[in-house]
C-alpha positions as a Markdown table, in Angstrom:
| # | Residue | x | y | z |
|---|---|---|---|---|
| 1 | Unk | 29.4 | 1.7 | 36.8 |
| 2 | Unk | 32.5 | -0.2 | 36.3 |
| 3 | Unk | 35.6 | 1.6 | 34.8 |
| 4 | Unk | 36.2 | 0.3 | 31.3 |
| 5 | Unk | 39.8 | -0.6 | 30.8 |
| 6 | Unk | 41.7 | -0.8 | 27.2 |
| 7 | Unk | 44.9 | -2.1 | 26.3 |
| 8 | Unk | 47.5 | -1.3 | 23.9 |
| 9 | Unk | 51.1 | -2.5 | 23.0 |
| 10 | Unk | 52.5 | 0.1 | 25.6 |
| 11 | Unk | 50.1 | -0.6 | 28.4 |
| 12 | Unk | 50.7 | -4.8 | 27.8 |
| 13 | Unk | 54.8 | -3.9 | 27.7 |
| 14 | Unk | 54.4 | -2.3 | 31.2 |
| 15 | Unk | 52.0 | -4.5 | 32.6 |
| 16 | Unk | 54.2 | -7.7 | 31.7 |
| 17 | Unk | 56.5 | -9.8 | 34.3 |
| 18 | Unk | 59.8 | -8.2 | 33.7 |
| 19 | Unk | 62.8 | -10.5 | 32.9 |
| 20 | Unk | 65.5 | -10.9 | 35.3 |
| 21 | Unk | 68.7 | -11.4 | 32.7 |
| 22 | Unk | 70.1 | -13.8 | 36.0 |
| 23 | Unk | 67.4 | -15.7 | 36.4 |
| 24 | Unk | 66.8 | -19.1 | 36.4 |
| 25 | Unk | 63.6 | -21.3 | 36.0 |
| 26 | Unk | 62.9 | -21.0 | 39.3 |
| 27 | Unk | 62.8 | -17.4 | 39.0 |
| 28 | Unk | 59.9 | -17.3 | 36.5 |
| 29 | Unk | 57.1 | -19.1 | 38.3 |
| 30 | Unk | 55.6 | -22.8 | 38.3 |
| 31 | Unk | 52.4 | -23.9 | 36.6 |
| 32 | Unk | 51.0 | -27.0 | 37.7 |
| 33 | Unk | 48.5 | -28.0 | 34.7 |
| 34 | Unk | 45.8 | -30.6 | 35.8 |
| 35 | Unk | 44.5 | -30.8 | 32.0 |
| 36 | Unk | 43.8 | -33.7 | 29.1 |
| 37 | Unk | 42.4 | -37.0 | 28.9 |
| 38 | Unk | 42.4 | -40.1 | 26.4 |
| 39 | Unk | 40.1 | -38.4 | 24.2 |
| 40 | Unk | 41.5 | -35.1 | 24.5 |
| 41 | Unk | 45.1 | -35.4 | 24.7 |
| 42 | Unk | 46.1 | -32.0 | 22.5 |
| 43 | Unk | 43.8 | -29.9 | 25.0 |
| 44 | Unk | 46.9 | -30.9 | 27.8 |
| 45 | Unk | 49.6 | -30.3 | 25.0 |
| 46 | Unk | 48.3 | -27.0 | 24.2 |
| 47 | Unk | 47.8 | -25.4 | 27.5 |
| 48 | Unk | 51.2 | -26.8 | 28.6 |
| 49 | Unk | 53.0 | -25.1 | 25.8 |
| 50 | Unk | 51.0 | -21.9 | 25.9 |
| 51 | Unk | 52.2 | -21.6 | 29.7 |
| 52 | Unk | 55.7 | -22.6 | 28.5 |
| 53 | Unk | 55.8 | -20.0 | 25.6 |
| 54 | Unk | 54.9 | -17.1 | 28.1 |
| 55 | Unk | 56.8 | -17.2 | 30.3 |
| 56 | Unk | 56.4 | -19.5 | 32.9 |
| 57 | Unk | 59.9 | -21.5 | 34.1 |
| 58 | Unk | 58.4 | -24.9 | 34.8 |
| 59 | Unk | 55.0 | -26.3 | 33.1 |
| 60 | Unk | 54.0 | -29.7 | 35.3 |
| 61 | Unk | 51.4 | -31.7 | 33.0 |
| 62 | Unk | 49.2 | -33.9 | 35.3 |
| 63 | Unk | 47.1 | -36.2 | 33.3 |
| 64 | Unk | 45.3 | -39.7 | 33.0 |
| 65 | Unk | 48.1 | -42.7 | 32.3 |
| 66 | Unk | 46.5 | -43.8 | 29.3 |
| 67 | Unk | 46.8 | -40.3 | 27.3 |
| 68 | Unk | 50.7 | -40.7 | 28.2 |
| 69 | Unk | 51.4 | -41.9 | 24.7 |
| 70 | Unk | 49.7 | -38.9 | 22.9 |
| 71 | Unk | 50.7 | -36.2 | 25.2 |
| 72 | Unk | 54.7 | -37.3 | 25.8 |
| 73 | Unk | 55.9 | -37.4 | 22.1 |
| 74 | Unk | 54.3 | -33.9 | 21.9 |
| 75 | Unk | 55.6 | -32.2 | 25.2 |
| 76 | Unk | 58.9 | -32.2 | 25.8 |
| 77 | Unk | 59.2 | -28.9 | 27.3 |
| 78 | Unk | 57.5 | -29.9 | 30.7 |
| 79 | Unk | 57.7 | -32.7 | 33.3 |
| 80 | Unk | 55.6 | -35.0 | 32.9 |
| 81 | Unk | 52.7 | -36.5 | 36.1 |
| 82 | Unk | 50.9 | -39.5 | 34.7 |
| 83 | Unk | 48.3 | -40.3 | 37.3 |
| 84 | Unk | 45.2 | -43.3 | 37.4 |
| 85 | Unk | 42.8 | -43.0 | 35.3 |
| 86 | Unk | 39.1 | -44.3 | 35.1 |
| 87 | Unk | 37.5 | -46.7 | 32.3 |
| 88 | Unk | 36.6 | -42.9 | 30.3 |
| 89 | Unk | 40.1 | -42.3 | 29.8 |
| 90 | Unk | 39.9 | -39.2 | 32.5 |
| 91 | Unk | 41.8 | -39.3 | 36.0 |
| 92 | Unk | 40.0 | -40.8 | 38.5 |
| 93 | Unk | 39.7 | -39.7 | 42.5 |
| 94 | Unk | 42.3 | -42.0 | 43.3 |
| 95 | Unk | 44.7 | -39.5 | 41.5 |
| 96 | Unk | 43.7 | -36.5 | 44.3 |
| 97 | Unk | 46.4 | -37.3 | 47.1 |
| 98 | Unk | 49.1 | -37.1 | 44.0 |
| 99 | Unk | 47.7 | -34.0 | 42.5 |
| 100 | Unk | 47.3 | -32.0 | 46.0 |
| 101 | Unk | 51.1 | -33.4 | 47.0 |
| 102 | Unk | 51.6 | -31.8 | 43.3 |
| 103 | Unk | 50.4 | -28.4 | 44.3 |
| 104 | Unk | 53.1 | -28.0 | 46.8 |
| 105 | Unk | 55.6 | -25.4 | 45.8 |
| 106 | Unk | 53.6 | -24.4 | 43.0 |
| 107 | Unk | 52.6 | -20.6 | 41.7 |
| 108 | Unk | 49.3 | -21.3 | 39.6 |
| 109 | Unk | 47.3 | -24.0 | 39.0 |
| 110 | Unk | 45.2 | -24.4 | 35.6 |
| 111 | Unk | 42.5 | -27.1 | 35.7 |
| 112 | Unk | 39.9 | -28.1 | 33.4 |
| 113 | Unk | 41.1 | -28.3 | 29.8 |
| 114 | Unk | 40.5 | -31.4 | 28.0 |
| 115 | Unk | 39.4 | -33.3 | 31.6 |
| 116 | Unk | 36.4 | -35.1 | 30.5 |
| 117 | Unk | 33.3 | -34.9 | 33.0 |
| 118 | Unk | 32.3 | -37.6 | 35.2 |
| 119 | Unk | 32.4 | -37.9 | 39.3 |
| 120 | Unk | 35.8 | -38.8 | 39.8 |
| 121 | Unk | 36.5 | -35.3 | 37.8 |
| 122 | Unk | 33.9 | -33.3 | 39.2 |
| 123 | Unk | 35.4 | -34.5 | 42.8 |
| 124 | Unk | 38.6 | -33.7 | 42.0 |
| 125 | Unk | 38.0 | -30.1 | 40.6 |
| 126 | Unk | 36.0 | -29.4 | 43.6 |
| 127 | Unk | 38.5 | -30.6 | 45.9 |
| 128 | Unk | 41.2 | -28.5 | 43.8 |
| 129 | Unk | 39.1 | -25.6 | 43.7 |
| 130 | Unk | 38.6 | -25.7 | 47.5 |
| 131 | Unk | 42.4 | -26.6 | 48.4 |
| 132 | Unk | 44.4 | -24.9 | 45.9 |
| 133 | Unk | 47.1 | -22.5 | 47.6 |
| 134 | Unk | 47.9 | -20.3 | 44.8 |
| 135 | Unk | 46.4 | -18.9 | 41.8 |
| 136 | Unk | 43.9 | -20.8 | 39.7 |
| 137 | Unk | 42.4 | -21.0 | 36.0 |
| 138 | Unk | 39.6 | -23.0 | 36.0 |
| 139 | Unk | 38.5 | -23.8 | 32.0 |
| 140 | Unk | 36.4 | -26.4 | 30.0 |
| 141 | Unk | 35.2 | -28.9 | 32.3 |
| 142 | Unk | 36.6 | -27.7 | 35.2 |
| 143 | Unk | 33.8 | -25.0 | 35.0 |
| 144 | Unk | 31.5 | -27.5 | 33.8 |
| 145 | Unk | 31.9 | -29.5 | 36.9 |
| 146 | Unk | 31.8 | -26.7 | 39.0 |
| 147 | Unk | 28.7 | -25.6 | 37.5 |
| 148 | Unk | 26.7 | -28.8 | 38.9 |
| 149 | Unk | 27.5 | -27.9 | 42.5 |
| 150 | Unk | 27.7 | -23.9 | 42.0 |
| 151 | Unk | 28.5 | -23.2 | 45.8 |
| 152 | Unk | 31.7 | -24.9 | 45.7 |
| 153 | Unk | 33.1 | -21.6 | 43.7 |
| 154 | Unk | 32.0 | -19.5 | 46.7 |
| 155 | Unk | 33.7 | -21.8 | 49.0 |
| 156 | Unk | 36.8 | -21.2 | 47.2 |
| 157 | Unk | 36.8 | -17.9 | 47.1 |
| 158 | Unk | 40.8 | -16.4 | 48.4 |
| 159 | Unk | 41.6 | -13.2 | 47.9 |
| 160 | Unk | 45.4 | -14.2 | 48.3 |
| 161 | Unk | 44.7 | -17.1 | 46.1 |
| 162 | Unk | 42.1 | -15.6 | 43.2 |
| 163 | Unk | 40.2 | -17.4 | 41.1 |
| 164 | Unk | 39.7 | -17.0 | 37.1 |
| 165 | Unk | 37.1 | -18.4 | 35.2 |
| 166 | Unk | 37.4 | -18.6 | 31.2 |
| 167 | Unk | 34.0 | -19.8 | 30.1 |
| 168 | Unk | 32.6 | -19.8 | 26.7 |
| 169 | Unk | 29.0 | -18.9 | 26.3 |
| 170 | Unk | 27.6 | -22.0 | 26.5 |
| 171 | Unk | 29.7 | -22.8 | 29.6 |
| 172 | Unk | 28.4 | -19.3 | 30.9 |
| 173 | Unk | 25.1 | -20.9 | 30.4 |
| 174 | Unk | 25.4 | -24.0 | 32.8 |
| 175 | Unk | 27.0 | -21.7 | 35.5 |
| 176 | Unk | 24.4 | -19.0 | 35.4 |
| 177 | Unk | 21.0 | -21.1 | 34.1 |
| 178 | Unk | 20.6 | -18.2 | 31.7 |
| 179 | Unk | 20.2 | -19.3 | 28.1 |
| 180 | Unk | 23.4 | -18.7 | 25.9 |
| 181 | Unk | 21.3 | -16.4 | 23.6 |
| 182 | Unk | 20.6 | -14.2 | 26.3 |
| 183 | Unk | 24.0 | -13.9 | 27.8 |
| 184 | Unk | 25.4 | -12.6 | 24.4 |
| 185 | Unk | 23.0 | -9.6 | 24.6 |
| 186 | Unk | 24.3 | -8.9 | 27.7 |
| 187 | Unk | 27.7 | -9.9 | 27.8 |
| 188 | Unk | 29.4 | -7.3 | 30.0 |
| 189 | Unk | 26.3 | -7.1 | 32.7 |
| 190 | Unk | 26.4 | -10.8 | 33.0 |
| 191 | Unk | 30.0 | -11.1 | 33.4 |
| 192 | Unk | 30.1 | -8.2 | 35.7 |
| 193 | Unk | 27.5 | -9.7 | 38.2 |
| 194 | Unk | 28.9 | -13.3 | 37.9 |
| 195 | Unk | 32.6 | -12.0 | 39.1 |
| 196 | Unk | 30.9 | -10.1 | 42.1 |
| 197 | Unk | 28.9 | -12.3 | 43.4 |
| 198 | Unk | 31.4 | -15.3 | 43.5 |
| 199 | Unk | 34.4 | -13.1 | 44.1 |
| 200 | Unk | 36.6 | -14.4 | 40.9 |
| 201 | Unk | 37.9 | -12.9 | 38.1 |
| 202 | Unk | 35.5 | -13.7 | 35.4 |
| 203 | Unk | 36.9 | -14.0 | 31.3 |
| 204 | Unk | 33.7 | -14.6 | 29.0 |
| 205 | Unk | 35.1 | -15.7 | 25.7 |
| 206 | Unk | 34.3 | -14.8 | 22.6 |
| 207 | Unk | 34.2 | -11.7 | 19.9 |
| 208 | Unk | 35.0 | -8.8 | 22.4 |
| 209 | Unk | 36.1 | -11.1 | 25.1 |
| 210 | Unk | 35.1 | -9.4 | 28.4 |
| 211 | Unk | 36.9 | -9.7 | 31.5 |
| 212 | Unk | 35.4 | -8.4 | 34.7 |
| 213 | Unk | 37.1 | -8.1 | 38.5 |
| 214 | Unk | 35.5 | -9.6 | 41.4 |
| 215 | Unk | 35.1 | -6.2 | 42.9 |
| 216 | Unk | 32.5 | -5.5 | 39.9 |
| 217 | Unk | 34.4 | -2.2 | 39.5 |
| 218 | Unk | 36.9 | -2.7 | 36.5 |
| 219 | Unk | 35.9 | -4.2 | 32.7 |
| 220 | Unk | 38.1 | -4.7 | 30.1 |
| 221 | Unk | 36.5 | -5.7 | 26.4 |
| 222 | Unk | 39.3 | -7.3 | 24.4 |
| 223 | Unk | 39.6 | -5.6 | 20.7 |
| 224 | Unk | 42.1 | -8.3 | 19.5 |
| 225 | Unk | 41.2 | -11.6 | 17.6 |
| 226 | Unk | 39.3 | -12.9 | 14.7 |
| 227 | Unk | 36.8 | -15.6 | 13.4 |
| 228 | Unk | 39.7 | -17.8 | 12.5 |
| 229 | Unk | 40.1 | -18.7 | 16.5 |
| 230 | Unk | 36.8 | -19.9 | 16.7 |
| 231 | Unk | 38.2 | -23.2 | 16.7 |
| 232 | Unk | 38.6 | -26.3 | 19.1 |
| 233 | Unk | 41.7 | -25.7 | 21.2 |
| 234 | Unk | 41.7 | -21.8 | 21.1 |
| 235 | Unk | 41.0 | -21.8 | 24.8 |
| 236 | Unk | 43.0 | -24.6 | 26.1 |
| 237 | Unk | 46.2 | -22.1 | 24.6 |
| 238 | Unk | 44.8 | -19.2 | 26.3 |
| 239 | Unk | 44.1 | -21.1 | 29.6 |
| 240 | Unk | 47.8 | -21.6 | 29.8 |
| 241 | Unk | 49.3 | -18.3 | 28.8 |
| 242 | Unk | 47.3 | -16.7 | 31.7 |
| 243 | Unk | 48.0 | -19.5 | 33.8 |
| 244 | Unk | 51.7 | -18.5 | 32.9 |
| 245 | Unk | 51.4 | -14.8 | 33.8 |
| 246 | Unk | 49.8 | -15.6 | 37.3 |
| 247 | Unk | 52.6 | -17.8 | 38.1 |
| 248 | Unk | 55.1 | -15.1 | 37.2 |
| 249 | Unk | 53.4 | -13.1 | 39.8 |
| 250 | Unk | 50.9 | -10.9 | 37.8 |
| 251 | Unk | 47.8 | -9.6 | 39.6 |
| 252 | Unk | 44.6 | -11.8 | 38.4 |
| 253 | Unk | 42.4 | -9.2 | 36.5 |
| 254 | Unk | 45.4 | -8.1 | 35.0 |
| 255 | Unk | 47.0 | -11.0 | 34.1 |
| 256 | Unk | 43.6 | -12.1 | 32.3 |
| 257 | Unk | 43.4 | -9.1 | 30.5 |
| 258 | Unk | 46.8 | -9.3 | 29.1 |
| 259 | Unk | 46.2 | -12.9 | 28.4 |
| 260 | Unk | 43.2 | -12.3 | 26.5 |
| 261 | Unk | 45.3 | -9.7 | 24.2 |
| 262 | Unk | 48.2 | -11.3 | 23.4 |
| 263 | Unk | 46.3 | -14.4 | 22.4 |
| 264 | Unk | 44.2 | -12.4 | 19.9 |
| 265 | Unk | 47.2 | -10.5 | 18.9 |
| 266 | Unk | 48.6 | -14.0 | 18.2 |
| 267 | Unk | 45.6 | -15.2 | 16.3 |
| 268 | Unk | 45.7 | -11.8 | 14.4 |
| 269 | Unk | 49.3 | -12.5 | 13.1 |
| 270 | Unk | 48.5 | -16.0 | 12.4 |
| 271 | Unk | 45.4 | -15.1 | 10.3 |
| 272 | Unk | 47.4 | -12.4 | 8.3 |
| 273 | Unk | 50.2 | -14.9 | 7.5 |
| 274 | Unk | 47.6 | -17.7 | 6.3 |
| 275 | Unk | 44.0 | -17.3 | 6.4 |
| 276 | Unk | 41.2 | -16.8 | 9.2 |
| 277 | Unk | 39.7 | -20.1 | 7.7 |
| 278 | Unk | 42.7 | -22.0 | 7.9 |
| 279 | Unk | 44.3 | -20.6 | 10.9 |
| 280 | Unk | 44.9 | -23.2 | 14.0 |
| 281 | Unk | 45.8 | -22.9 | 17.1 |
| 282 | Unk | 49.2 | -24.2 | 16.6 |
| 283 | Unk | 49.7 | -21.2 | 14.3 |
| 284 | Unk | 48.6 | -18.8 | 17.0 |
| 285 | Unk | 51.3 | -20.6 | 19.5 |
| 286 | Unk | 54.1 | -20.0 | 16.7 |
| 287 | Unk | 52.6 | -16.5 | 16.1 |
| 288 | Unk | 52.7 | -16.1 | 19.6 |
| 289 | Unk | 56.7 | -16.9 | 20.2 |
| 290 | Unk | 57.7 | -14.0 | 17.7 |
| 291 | Unk | 55.2 | -11.5 | 18.9 |
| 292 | Unk | 56.3 | -11.4 | 22.3 |
| 293 | Unk | 59.3 | -10.3 | 21.2 |
| 294 | Unk | 57.8 | -7.0 | 20.8 |
| 295 | Unk | 57.1 | -7.1 | 24.2 |
| 296 | Unk | 61.0 | -7.3 | 25.8 |
């Protein structure tokens, strides 16, 4: 039986990385965010801003050159790494050497938000999963790419460089071959079994997001968040926040639990200010910046 973990504000305060008053940008980790495409530039923006506003000292955003005009004006806090793209407006395989080089010195990798799904992005995902020397967050189309060749997750298992997957129920269905409806009826056991089999931290998103540890002995069910967060872009923001906490040295399971908790808390604060119907991921991002003062 897995131990059920809970988080309250005092827990989050104790778990979050301490800020060094004498620190510099290199003191707080460096995220490489491989996200976005011509069709989904906002995913790259929200992911990178989520990482920056959750404390990462540096966030480098890698994306296809075709998305540059949409991304660059919105992303002034991050170094930009526009790379070769294909006719679908996604990264192409020719970008892989630059991506592998860009991983040097990074303390976390975020892969998949708005990436697009085709032969190029599948090959890029599989290679980065296998080669990343640092903690890695796999989200959205990164998960869909891995689902097509599920054994790449086993080959990528590396206790020294943990992998964290953040699927919603539809993506979890692709990973497991089990219908989303069945997954929803058995969320905790599904998450635990998958985390244990593949040696990953599994964040099964949705109402009462579930976080399962790779040892299969710890489970967290999140109490924060609301239905107003059921909008495109919410997951991109969460993925960036999680990557930032990993980049600052938090253990993977604790980082996932804290990111999920804070993400939901930001959504609750934004919904209280506006409305559940009207709240958007940028509203949650703005609320996040304010609520983090409660944890300093």
